[in-house]
Structures are given as C-alpha cells and as structure tokens.
N, C-alpha and C positions, 0 to 999 in steps of 0.2 A: 635278452636279441637274439634272435635265431641266427644260424647257422649259412652264411649264404650260399649259396649254389652255383654252381657253374659248369659250363658244355664243354666240357674238354676235344680238342681233337683228338686222338686216339678212345673215346670213349663214341663220338659219335660219328670216326667210320667203322670202329664196333657196332651201333648199333645200325649201320647201312648195311655192314654186311648179313645182321640176324635178320635183316627184314628184306633180304636180295633184290635191294637198291644197286644197281652198278654207282659204281663215283664218279661226280662227274668232276671238270675243270677242275684246277687247283682254285681258279680264281672264283667257282660258280662255286662254288664248296665253302668259303670260308665266307660268302656273302650267307649259306645256309646255317652255315659256322656263328655267328654275328647274328642273324636274327632270328636264332634259338634265346642266345645269352639273352637279347632285346628283352623276349620273349620271360624268360626269369625273370630281369631284375624288378622286369613291372608285375610280374606276379611276386618274388620277394618284397617289394615297394606295399604294396596293396595289404602283404604277410604282416609289417610292421603300424600299420594304421591302428589309432584308437579307438577300438572302438564299442568301447565301457562304456560311455552315453546314448549313444544307440540301442535305440524299442529292436528287439529279435522280429523277424518277417512270419506270420504267422497267415499262411492260407488255410480261407476257408470257404469250403463249400455250402455254397445255400442251397443247392439243389442239386440230385441226380440229371447225368443226361440222358436226352432223352432216345429211351432208346426205339429201336425199328424192330421190325418183325424179321427172323432171318427164313427167307426162302429160298430155298435148291432153284436154281434158272441154269439150265444148259449155256453153255458159255459157245460158241461154235465159231471163232475167230485163232484157236489152237494151230491150226493148219500153216495161216499163214505166218503166224510168229513163229513155228518152226524153220519157214520159206528163209528167214531172215535171219536167224541162226548159220554163224558160220560151219559149225560145227553142231553135226545131232545122231541121235541113235535110239529110233524108237522115237516116242513121246515124250524125248529128253534131248536136254545143251548136254553136249559136255563142253567144258572147261578143260582150262591147265590149269594143271597143278599146283596151288600154291607154294608151298610146302610139301619141298622133296627130299629122301634118306640121302644121308652121303655119296651113298656109291651110287647113288642112279640119276640121270641128271638132269641136269637144272633148269633145261635152256627155255624152258616155260612149254615143249609142247606139247599134245596129249597124248599119251601112252598109249600104245593101241594092248 
C-alpha cells in the first residue's frame, strides 16, 4: 500500500507564493484546495489498481509520417502582428518578467 498524499493549506500557500499567484478569498482558496485533493485522491485510487493481469500497451509505428519539402517562404504579416502587441521593441514583443529577483519589483510590469 502506498503512502497517501494530501495537499495541505500551508503547502498550497507556498505553491501560490512560488508561482507568484495572488491568494484568492478564503472560500475560493478552500475550493482550490479541495479540487487539488480530489485529483490527488483520484491518482491514489488509480495507483492502487491491480494491473497484474493487464497487458502492457505497445505503440507501434507501422509507417513514417509523410514528409514535405521544407521550402523557405517570405512571411509578410510580421508588421500586422507587431501592431497588435501591447508593447514591442523593433521586431520583438516585449513581455512582462515572470520571475524576478527578490529585490526587484514583481508587479508584472515591463522593465525598461
């Protein structure tokens, strides 16, 4: 029998913090915690299934996928995509920093 895993409130708070996700209201937080634990319990149930009489599944590739010739083409829609970008610099999209150092601001704004 495998050890059962449970997501605790403290562990979920740590996950939210590491993911830079703002903590929701207490009621919403409890819903998320319950949903995660439901998924964990379902995985535990599947882990406990007796699969000794089940044949393993082997995926065979009977033929290779059809290949096409790689022909370089000029793509002329770059400017229309860049026009739709909230912030761009030259030919590139500027995106907010996902992870920042502790000292720097982590408000999701783009550093200049």
